[in-house]
N, C-alpha and C positions, 0 to 999 in steps of 0.2 A: 556393252551395257546399253548404249543408245538404241541398238537394234532391238533389244528386249523391250525397252520402254515404248518404242515405236510400235512393236507388235501388239502390246497391250492397248495402247492408245487407239489403234485401228478398230478396236471393238466398240469404240464410242459411236461409230456409225450406226450399228444396229441398236444400240441403247437409245440414241436420239430418235431414230426412225420409228421404233416401236412405241416410245413414249409419246411423241407428237402425234403419231397416227391414232393411237388409242385415245388420247386426249381430244382430238378432233372429232372422232366418232362419238365419244361421250358427250361432248358439248352439243352435237347435232341431235343425237337420239334422246338426250336427257330432256329436251324440250317437249316432244310429244309424250314421253313417259310422264312428265309433270302434269300434262293435261288430265290424266286419269285421276290425279289427286284432287282436281277441282270439280269432278263430276258431281251432279246432284244425287246420283245413285250410290247408296252405301256399298253395294256389291263391287262396283267399279273402284271406289276408293279403297276397298279391302284388297282388291287385286294389286293395286299400286303398293300398298303397305306390305303385302306378302312378298312381292317381287323384290322390293328394296331391302326388306329384312333378310331374305334368303341370300341375296347377292352379298350384302355387307356382312352377314353373319358367318359366311364360309371363308376360311383363309385363302389368300391369294394363291398360295402354293397348291392348294387342293383344286382350285379352278384351273390352274395350269395343267395339272395332271388329268383332269376331266377332259379338257380341250385336246390334249395331245394323245393320251392313252384311251380315254373313254369314248371319244367320238369315233376313233378308229374301229371300235367294235360295232358301230352302226353302219359300217361300210364306207365311211367318208374319211379318207386319209389326208391329214393336214401336215404340212411341213412344220418344223419347230418354230419358225418365224410366224407362220400363219396361225398356229395354235396359240402362241404367246400373244399375238395381236388380238385374237378373238377373246381370250380370257381377260386381258387387261381392258379391252373395249367394253366388255360386259360390266366389269367392275366400275369403270369410269362413268358409264351411263347411269348406273344406280346412284353413285355419289353426286354426279352433276345434277341429276333430277332433284335430289334433296337440297343441294346448294341453291338451285333455282327456286325451290319451294320456300326456303328461308328468305330469299330476296323478295319473292312475291308477297310474303306475309309482312314484309317491312313497308309495303306500299299502302298508304292510308286509303280507306274506302272513298274519301273525298275525291281522289284522282279519277275513279270510275264515274262518280256523279258529275264531275266537271266535264268529262269527256261526253257523257250523255247529254249534258246541257248544250254541248256544241253539235249535237246530232251526229256524233261519230258512231258507227256500228261497232260491234264487238271486235271484229277483226282489226279494224283501223285503230281502235283503242289499244288493243294488245300490241300492234306493230309500232305505232308512233308515240304512245304515251306510256304504257306499262313496261314493255320489254326493255327500253333503254334504261329505265330506272331500276329494273330488276338486275340488269347486268352491272349497273353502277354499284348497287348494294352488294352484289355477289362476287365482284371481281377479286377482292382479296382472297376469298375462300376458293375461287377457281384456281388462282395461282398456287395456293397451298396444295390443292388436289393434284395439280400437274407435277409439282415437286414430289408429292407422295408417289405418283405414278413412276417418276424417274427412279426413285429409290426401290419401288417394288419391281421395276424392270430387272433388277439384279437377279431376281429369282428365275428369269428365263434361261439362265445358264443350266438349270437343272434338267431342261428338256433338250439341251444340245445347241442352243443359240450361241454363236461365238461372239458374245458381248464382252464387256470389260471384265466381268467376274470370271467368265469362262477362260479367257485368255490369261488372266492373272493366275488362275489355277493351273493352267498348262505350264506356265513358266515356273511356278512354284514346284511342280513335280520334277522339272528338269534341273532346277538350280537350288532347290531346298531353301529358299529365302522368302517365305510367305509374308513376313513383316514388310519387306521392301516392296514386293510385288503388289500385295493387296493395299498397302499404304498408298502406292502410286495410283491404283485404281480408285481409291477413296478420294484422292485429291482431284481426279478428273470429275468424279460425281459432284464434288463441291463446286468446281469451276463451271460445270454445266448448269447447276442450280442458280448460280448468281445472276446470270442474264435474265432468267425467268423472274426472279424477285425484283430486279431493278426495273424491268419492263412493266411488271405488274404495278409497281408504285407510280410510274409515270402515267400509265393508262388510268389508274384509279384517280390520280390527281386531276387529270383532264376531265374525267366523267363527273367528278365532284363539282367542278366549276361549271360544267355544261348542264347537269341535271341536279336539281335540288329536291330531295325527298321531303315533302312537308304536307 
């Protein structure tokens, strides 16, 4: 039985890699996507709203199938892991941009005015004044989104990634004990989510002490 549990647990490697990779891409690309929402041109802001609405409005499973089956019809063949990472990265980018936007809206206009009084240019204001406070305001939501990605990553088994769910399914077919196999997989998901939640609380606590939004 230990061999069976070890086989399932080994799928956590792909689960963690895809989750953290997609989260990292989303956190990086979400920032430039957010810039579109701050444009003075209504058309640009409309593009931002359309992109975010489309990405968030389509189920994760559909994006996975588009990335794996649909992209192949365009002449670009992606492995299950690459397709899964692409799909979850697209989703993470849209969600992170909205999270950043919420954090940005929490910053009072007085912060911009104070930075201007100090003769800081827009880039310096964003880098040294606004961005740290946005991250402070958004950090709990970012952690929630990463945990959401962790749970959504269970769907990558549908395109053949040998993650926790895929391996639990294989063992269920052989041993006909789905409750035990998938229960163990669920326990691992829970254990993986706990460090994210704990780390998030520590980071948010430090940011609250360092940056005060007022």
